[in-house]
N, C-alpha and C positions, 0 to 999 in steps of 0.2 A: 345713445352713448355720448354724443356731442354735448348734450345738456349735462350729463353727469361730469364730464371733463371740465366744463365751464364752472360747475358748482364746486368741484374740488379745487380748481385754481383760485376761486374766490375765497374758499376756506383757508387755503395756503397763504394768501395775501393777508387775510385777517390775522392768522397766527403770527406772521412776521411783524406786522405793524403794531401789534399790541404787546410784543415781547419787550422785556427790559434787559439792558446789559447785565449779565449774570454777576459781574464784579461789583455792581452798584445797584442791587435790586430795589433799594428804597428811593432811588433817584426818580424824578418825574419824567424820565426819558422813555420814548418808544423808538423802534427801529424802522428805518425806511432805507431805500437805496435802489441801485440799478446796476446792470451789467452791460458794458458796451460791446460792440461787435467783435472785439478781439479778446473778450473774456475778462476784462478788468472790472472789478466790483468797487463801487463807491458806496459807502455807508453814511447815512445821516442819522444822528441821534436827535430826535425832535421832542418838543414839549408844547403844551397848549398855550393859547393866548386868551385874551378876554373877549374875542370876537365870536361869542356864542349866540344862539338864537334867543329871542326876547324872553322866553319863559324859563330858560335854563340857568341854574346857579352853579358856577364852577368855571372851568376853562374848556377850551375846544377839544383837548385830548380826553378829558373826563366825559365830555358829551359824546365823542366818538365811541368810547368804550361802552357807555350806557346804551347807545343806539345798537351796537353790536350785540349786547346782552339782550336787548329787546327782540332782535331778530332771532337769537338763539332760543329764547323763551317761547316765541311764537311758533317756531318749528316743532318744539315739544308739544305745544298745545294743538298744532295741526295734526300731528300723529295721533293724539288722543281723540281728536274729532273724527279722523278716519276710522278709528277703532270703536266708535260709538254706534250702537245699533239704531237703525233708522226704521220707523214704522211708516209703511206706505198707505196711501188712501184706500187701497184694496184690503188693508188689514194685515198683509204679509209684512215680514220684517227681513232686514238684510243689513249687511255691512259693506262699506267700501273696502275695508281691510278687516277681516275677522281676527281679533286677537286670540280667540279660543279655537282656532282651526286645529282639529285633531290630527295627530301624526298620520301621514299616509293618505290624507284626503287632499287631492290636488286643487280642488275648486269648490267653493261654497255656493251652491245654487240657491235660488230664492223660491222658485215655484215647487209645488208638490207634484211629484210624478214618480211612479215606480221605476221609471227609466233611470232615475238618478241613483238608484240603489247599487248600480254597478259603477265602480270607480273608473273603469276604462271608458265608460260612456261620458263621464265628465271630461276626461282627457280629449275624447273625440269632439265634444262640443266646443271646448276651448280652441281647438285647432281648426275645426271644419265648419263652424256655425255660419260664417259668411258664404262659404261655397255651397252649403245646403239650402240656405234661406233665399239667396238671390237666384232667380230663375236662370239668368244667363251664365252665371258662374257655375251653377249646378250642371247645366248641359255640358260645359267645358270640362268640369271635374269628372262627370260620368263618362264622357268620350275618352278622356285620358286613361282612366282606370280600366275601362273595358278593353281598350286597345292593348294595354299592358297585359291584361289577363289572357286575351285571345292569342297574343303572340308568345305566351309562355305556357306551353302545353304541359309543363311539369305541374302546373297548378290545377289543370282540369282534364288532362288526358286528351283524347281525340274525339270526345263526344260533341253533340250539337246543342249544347246548353244555350238557352236564350238568356244571356247575361244581362241584357238591357232590362228585361222584365223582372228578373230577380233583383237587380240593383234598385229599380224604382219601387219594387215591393217592399224593400227594407226602408228606404229613405222617405218616400212620399206616399206609400200606400198605408191605409189604416191598419194598425196592428191591434189585435183583439186585447192583448194584455195592457195596452196603453189607452185604448179607446180613441186613439187619434194616430196620426203619422208622427214619425220622428221629427220631420220638418216642423210640424205644428208644436211639438215640445220645444224645439229650438226657438220658434217664433215667440212662444209664451215667455220663455226665459229672457229673450232679448227685450221684450216689452217691459217685463218686470225690472230688468236691469236699467233701462232708460228711465223708468219711473223712479227707481232708487237714486240715480244720479241727480235727477231733477229735484227730488225731495231733499236730498242732502245739500244740494247747491243753495236751496232756499232756507235751510235750517242750520245744520251742524257745520257746514262749510261756508256759510254766508260771508263770514268775516275774511275769508281767504280768497274769494273770487276777485275782489278788488283789494289787493294786498297793501296795507298801510301799517307797518309795524311801528312807525313813529311819524311825527309831523313836525315841519314839512318834510316830504320825502327827499327833496333836493336841498342840500345844505352846502354852503361854502366852508370848507374846513381850513381855517387859517392857523398855521403852526409856526413856532420858532424852531430853528434847528442849528446844529453845528455839524461840520463835516468831520467824521472820524477818520484820521489818517494814520497809516503805519509810520512808526518812528516819532509820533507826536506824544511825548511823555504824558501819561494820564488821560489821553484822548485817543488811544489806538482802538480800532475796531476789534471785536472779539471774533475768534475763528468761527463760532457757530453763527454769528451775524452774517459773515461773508458766505458761509455755506448755504444758509437758508435763503438769502437773496439769489444766489446762483442757482439753487435748486428750483426756483420758480420757473425757470426756462426749460427744465428737463422734460423730455418726452417719455422717459421711463422712470420707474420708482427709484428715488434716491436711496431708500433703505431696501436691501435685498434679503432680509430675514423673512423666510417663507413660513415661519412658524407663528407669526402674529399678523393680525389685520392692522393693529395700531402699535406704535412704538414711541416711547418718550425720548426726545433728544434735547437735553438741557431743559428748558421750560416750554418746548414745542412738542405737540403731539402730532406724529406723522401718520396719516391715513393712507393705506395702500389699496390700489385697485389694479385691474388689468388695463393697461394703456394700449390703445390701438394706434 
């Protein structure tokens, strides 16, 4: 969640600094600013300078916008790479994110097993694989479940059922229909998943492991600016500029319309998520 919040804050800042004053949309200005500790907002209308990197033709604001577009394009390409089918050395195929996941299927498995024909088994694997495969976690999981069952007679009456044997019989005993234990099914799927990630890292996702959407990654952005002040004829900040700078510090969504995930405010697109 923290990563998502940081990502959204970065997007919000990009939205603000690339926005132009609506009254003069053809002007070469962008918006910047800050809010002080007592809530007063200062707006800067900035423009580019000639202090660009050696290979760029244009000004520093143009270069900033182009670099932002490069990041945007790379994110689209990254999603396409995640949606690309990967062929493993074993001949099996899989996706990091399957774009064709049928409705109602919670998890796309890689290995072939009749066990995966039941959708609830996929839910179980997603939640319990670590607890079942790891021996110490399995013992702790087993003890907790059995204690809960033994102490709840409504689940089993007052009989003397050997719950430990039945529990092990399901998870670690060989099941005739599977030709192996459920634990081994999980181990096989984990192994295939690790191979999928390794293969994708070396192929479809290779360009994103060391992420370089533009070069050099660290740039000094030198801009010219004027301070937009209230009462300064022809140079007053616009209301949406003030609101958007102020909204960068909010811990709740600035837009409370619950019917949309995104909403247009002037020339700014507001994305909304649950904020913790």
